[in-house]
C-alpha positions as CSV (number, residue, x, y, z in Angstrom):
1,M,-21.4,88.3,20.0
2,A,-20.5,87.9,16.4
3,S,-18.5,84.9,15.0
4,S,-16.7,84.3,11.8
5,Q,-19.0,81.3,11.2
6,S,-22.0,83.6,11.3
7,Y,-20.4,86.1,9.0
8,P,-18.1,84.3,6.5
9,L,-15.8,86.5,4.4
10,I,-16.9,85.5,1.0
11,P,-15.2,87.0,-2.1
12,G,-16.6,90.3,-3.3
13,F,-16.5,94.0,-2.7
14,Y,-16.5,95.4,0.9
15,V,-17.0,99.1,1.6
16,P,-15.2,101.1,4.4
17,T,-17.8,103.7,5.2
18,V,-17.3,107.3,5.9
19,A,-18.4,108.8,9.2
20,F,-21.3,111.3,9.3
21,F,-21.7,114.1,11.7
22,T,-24.4,116.6,12.6
23,P,-23.9,120.4,12.5
24,E,-23.4,120.1,16.3
25,D,-20.4,117.7,15.6
26,T,-22.0,114.6,17.0
27,V,-22.4,111.3,15.2
28,D,-25.3,111.6,12.7
29,E,-27.1,108.4,13.7
30,K,-29.8,108.6,11.0
31,T,-27.4,109.1,8.1
32,T,-25.1,106.4,9.4
33,S,-27.9,103.9,9.3
34,E,-29.4,105.0,6.0
35,H,-26.0,104.9,4.3
36,A,-25.3,101.4,5.4
37,L,-28.7,100.3,4.0
38,R,-28.0,102.1,0.7
39,L,-24.8,100.1,0.3
40,A,-26.5,96.8,1.3
41,K,-29.3,97.3,-1.1
42,A,-26.7,98.0,-3.8
43,G,-25.4,94.5,-3.3
44,V,-22.1,95.1,-1.6
45,T,-20.6,92.0,0.1
46,G,-19.8,93.6,3.5
47,I,-19.2,96.9,5.3
48,V,-16.1,98.2,7.2
49,T,-16.5,100.8,10.0
50,H,-13.5,102.9,11.1
51,G,-11.3,102.2,8.1
52,S,-9.2,105.0,6.6
53,N,-12.4,106.5,5.2
54,G,-14.1,106.4,8.5
55,E,-12.2,109.1,10.4
56,A,-11.4,106.6,13.2
57,V,-8.7,109.0,14.5
58,H,-11.3,111.6,15.0
59,L,-13.6,109.4,17.1
60,D,-13.5,108.4,20.7
61,H,-14.2,104.9,21.8
62,E,-17.9,105.5,22.5
63,E,-18.4,107.0,19.1
64,R,-16.7,104.1,17.4
65,S,-18.9,101.6,19.2
66,L,-22.0,103.6,18.4
67,I,-21.3,103.7,14.7
68,T,-20.7,99.9,14.6
69,R,-23.8,99.3,16.6
70,L,-25.9,101.5,14.3
71,T,-24.5,99.8,11.2
72,R,-25.1,96.3,12.5
73,A,-28.6,97.2,13.7
74,A,-29.6,98.8,10.4
75,L,-28.4,95.7,8.4
76,D,-30.1,93.3,10.7
77,G,-33.3,95.3,10.7
78,A,-33.5,95.2,7.0
79,G,-32.8,91.4,6.7
80,Y,-29.0,91.6,6.0
81,T,-28.3,89.5,9.0
82,D,-25.4,87.6,7.4
83,M,-23.5,90.6,6.1
84,P,-20.1,91.0,7.7
85,V,-19.3,94.2,9.6
86,I,-15.5,94.5,9.8
87,V,-14.3,97.1,12.4
88,G,-11.1,99.1,12.2
89,C,-9.2,98.7,15.5
90,G,-5.7,99.9,14.8
91,A,-4.0,101.7,17.8
92,Q,-0.4,102.4,18.7
93,S,-0.3,100.1,21.8
94,T,-1.2,96.4,21.9
95,R,-3.3,97.1,25.0
96,E,-5.6,99.6,23.3
97,T,-5.8,97.5,20.1
98,I,-7.1,94.6,22.2
99,Q,-9.5,96.9,24.0
100,L,-10.9,98.2,20.7
101,A,-11.2,94.6,19.5
102,K,-13.3,93.6,22.5
103,E,-15.5,96.7,22.1
104,A,-15.9,96.0,18.3
105,A,-17.2,92.5,19.1
106,E,-19.6,93.8,21.8
107,A,-20.9,96.4,19.2
108,G,-21.7,93.7,16.7
109,G,-18.6,93.5,14.6
110,S,-17.8,90.3,12.9
111,H,-14.0,90.8,12.3
112,I,-11.4,93.5,13.1
113,L,-9.0,95.2,10.7
114,V,-5.7,96.1,12.3
115,L,-3.0,98.5,11.1
116,P,0.5,97.9,12.4
117,P,1.7,100.4,15.1
118,A,4.1,102.8,13.5
119,Y,4.4,106.0,15.6
120,Y,7.5,104.6,17.3
121,G,8.5,102.8,14.1
122,G,12.2,103.2,14.6
123,L,12.0,101.3,17.8
124,L,9.9,98.4,16.5
125,T,11.6,95.4,14.9
126,T,9.8,93.1,12.6
127,D,9.6,90.5,15.4
128,L,7.9,93.1,17.7
129,I,5.3,94.0,15.0
130,K,4.5,90.3,14.5
131,A,4.2,89.8,18.2
132,H,1.8,92.7,18.3
133,F,-0.5,91.1,15.8
134,R,-0.3,87.7,17.5
135,D,-1.1,89.1,20.9
136,V,-4.1,90.9,19.4
137,A,-5.2,87.8,17.6
138,D,-4.9,85.7,20.8
139,A,-7.0,88.1,22.8
140,S,-9.6,89.2,20.2
141,P,-13.0,87.5,20.4
142,I,-13.5,87.9,16.7
143,P,-11.1,87.2,13.7
144,V,-8.4,89.6,12.6
145,L,-7.5,91.0,9.2
146,I,-4.1,92.6,8.7
147,Y,-4.2,96.1,7.2
148,N,-1.1,97.0,5.2
149,F,-1.3,100.8,4.4
150,P,2.2,102.3,4.4
151,A,0.9,105.9,3.7
152,A,-1.0,105.8,7.0
153,C,1.9,104.1,9.0
154,S,4.9,106.4,8.4
155,G,5.9,104.3,5.5
156,L,5.8,100.9,7.3
157,D,5.2,98.3,4.7
158,L,4.6,94.7,5.7
159,S,6.3,92.2,3.4
160,S,4.7,89.1,2.0
161,D,7.0,87.1,4.2
162,V,5.6,88.8,7.3
163,I,2.0,88.5,6.2
164,L,2.4,84.8,5.3
165,D,4.0,84.1,8.7
166,L,1.1,85.8,10.5
167,A,-1.4,84.0,8.3
168,Q,-0.5,80.8,10.2
169,H,-2.3,82.1,13.3
170,P,-5.8,80.6,13.5
171,N,-7.4,83.9,14.4
172,I,-5.7,85.9,11.6
173,Q,-8.0,85.3,8.6
174,G,-7.1,87.9,6.0
175,V,-5.3,90.9,4.8
176,K,-6.1,94.2,3.1
177,L,-3.3,95.4,0.9
178,T,-3.6,99.2,0.3
179,C,0.0,99.3,-0.6
180,G,-1.0,98.5,-4.2
181,N,1.7,96.0,-4.6
182,T,0.1,93.3,-6.8
183,G,3.3,91.2,-6.7
184,K,3.0,91.0,-3.0
185,L,-0.7,90.2,-3.3
186,A,0.0,87.4,-5.7
187,R,2.6,85.9,-3.3
188,V,0.2,86.0,-0.4
189,V,-2.6,84.4,-2.4
190,A,-0.2,81.6,-3.5
191,G,1.2,81.1,0.0
192,T,-2.3,80.7,1.5
193,E,-3.9,78.7,-1.2
194,G,-6.1,75.9,0.1
195,T,-6.8,77.8,3.4
196,S,-9.6,80.1,4.5
197,F,-7.3,83.1,4.5
198,R,-8.6,86.0,2.4
199,T,-6.5,88.4,0.5
200,F,-8.1,91.7,-0.5
201,G,-6.9,94.6,-2.6
202,G,-7.3,97.9,-0.8
203,S,-8.5,100.1,-3.6
204,A,-11.1,99.9,-6.3
205,D,-8.6,101.0,-9.0
206,F,-6.9,97.6,-9.0
207,T,-9.9,95.2,-8.8
208,V,-9.1,93.4,-12.1
209,Q,-5.4,93.1,-11.1
210,T,-6.4,91.6,-7.8
211,L,-8.8,89.1,-9.2
212,A,-6.4,88.1,-12.0
213,V,-3.9,86.7,-9.5
214,G,-6.5,85.0,-7.4
215,G,-7.3,87.6,-4.8
216,H,-10.7,87.5,-3.1
217,G,-11.9,91.0,-3.9
218,I,-11.6,94.6,-2.7
219,I,-12.1,96.6,0.4
220,G,-12.4,100.0,-1.2
221,G,-13.7,103.4,-0.1
222,L,-14.9,104.3,-3.6
223,G,-17.8,102.0,-2.9
224,N,-19.4,104.7,-0.8
225,V,-20.0,106.7,-4.0
226,A,-20.5,104.0,-6.6
227,P,-21.2,100.6,-5.0
228,V,-22.9,99.2,-8.0
229,A,-20.1,100.0,-10.5
230,C,-17.4,98.8,-8.1
231,L,-19.2,95.5,-7.6
232,E,-20.0,95.1,-11.3
233,V,-16.2,95.0,-12.1
234,F,-16.0,92.1,-9.8
235,K,-19.1,90.4,-11.2
236,L,-18.0,90.8,-14.8
237,W,-14.5,89.3,-14.2
238,E,-15.9,86.4,-12.2
239,A,-18.4,85.8,-15.1
240,G,-15.6,85.5,-17.6
241,K,-16.5,88.8,-19.3
242,Q,-12.9,90.1,-19.1
243,E,-13.0,92.8,-21.7
244,E,-16.2,94.3,-20.2
245,A,-14.5,94.2,-16.8
246,R,-11.5,95.9,-18.1
247,Q,-13.5,98.7,-19.7
248,L,-15.5,99.4,-16.5
249,Q,-12.3,99.1,-14.5
250,R,-10.9,102.0,-16.4
251,V,-13.9,104.2,-15.5
252,V,-13.7,103.1,-11.9
253,A,-9.9,103.8,-11.8
254,R,-10.4,107.3,-13.1
255,G,-13.0,108.0,-10.5
256,D,-10.9,106.4,-7.8
257,W,-8.0,108.7,-8.7
258,T,-10.1,111.7,-7.6
259,A,-10.9,109.8,-4.3
260,I,-7.2,108.9,-3.8
261,Q,-6.0,112.5,-4.3
262,G,-8.7,114.0,-2.1
263,G,-8.9,111.2,0.5
264,F,-12.1,110.6,2.5
265,V,-13.0,114.3,2.2
266,S,-13.5,113.9,-1.5
267,V,-15.7,110.9,-0.9
268,K,-17.9,113.1,1.2
269,V,-17.8,115.8,-1.5
270,A,-19.1,113.2,-4.0
271,L,-21.9,112.0,-1.7
272,Q,-23.0,115.5,-1.0
273,K,-23.0,116.6,-4.7
274,Y,-24.6,113.5,-6.2
275,F,-26.7,112.0,-3.4
276,G,-27.5,115.0,-1.2
277,Y,-25.8,113.8,2.0
278,G,-22.2,113.6,3.3
279,G,-21.6,116.7,5.3
280,A,-18.3,118.0,6.6
281,P,-15.4,116.1,8.2
282,R,-14.3,116.8,11.7
283,K,-11.8,119.6,12.1
284,P,-9.0,120.2,11.3
285,C,-10.0,118.6,8.0
286,A,-12.4,120.6,5.8
287,V,-14.3,120.5,2.5
288,P,-12.4,122.4,-0.2
289,Q,-14.0,125.5,-1.6
290,G,-14.2,127.2,-5.0
291,A,-12.3,125.8,-8.0
292,K,-10.9,122.9,-5.9
293,L,-14.4,121.8,-4.9
294,A,-15.7,122.0,-8.4
295,E,-12.7,120.0,-9.6
296,Q,-13.3,117.2,-7.1
297,E,-17.0,117.1,-8.0
298,Q,-16.3,116.9,-11.7
299,G,-13.7,114.2,-11.1
300,F,-16.5,111.8,-10.1
301,A,-18.9,112.7,-12.9
302,E,-18.0,109.9,-15.4
303,L,-18.2,107.3,-12.6
304,I,-21.6,108.6,-11.4
305,E,-23.0,108.4,-14.9
306,A,-21.9,104.7,-15.1
307,E,-23.3,104.0,-11.6
308,R,-26.7,105.4,-12.5
309,G,-26.7,103.5,-15.8
310,L,-26.0,100.2,-14.1
311,A,-28.5,100.9,-11.3
312,R,-31.4,101.4,-13.6
């Protein structure tokens, strides 16, 4: 079983991977493993399975465990034995979230990433949501990261006060803020200073903004497409090369806008166009056709050029 000591969450760029399927609509095991290795060789800090890019809502429990096992095995087999594999485990009931957490640990996950339940949002007080996270953290065999993503949770947006309260739990060790609220991010960083709690931005388009207030990096889906460029923004800023970081951040932000508008499907579009793999999402989602497809492909062109230049 994984432990947080074995896989420390060091600052950097973590990539929530997309899910890959065969033409028969089963998990594409070969591509899953190969993609994880491509990211590791590019230098990313860690990998997330079943994040918003990973079609978790399209997967059953066995498929979730399979993808995490394949990812962990591919990394270990290539010598990346200390790379964290964070596993998305959000569910609408506390019971199922705990079940997913235990399955994630058994499959080789090092940490779990948990969205707040929101389907019955009108019935859930702030205290009930905090109790959910604490119950999950009490029962989870591996550490918990809070995932704040209002767009995926019917608008539910955890405040900095809630996050800081939850951060006092010894098994809640970080947060991913996809809300894009850098003021909130700054407050969480300040409120957890001197602890091991990690505060990550949730999108590559505000890497510099995250680092400028002391955040620990990014968990961002654009890294599937351009891991070297996404990580380079982090490296430049940490090296004190702020103007270079800002210039590359602009390129990354423009590419990320295409990914944000098209969601995980556009990430698959980019992988297929520029790297020869990616495939289709599960139904009812679908790859766009015609002019819309061409527009998405072109939206990544500048970023891909930068990626290839940096990878030489």
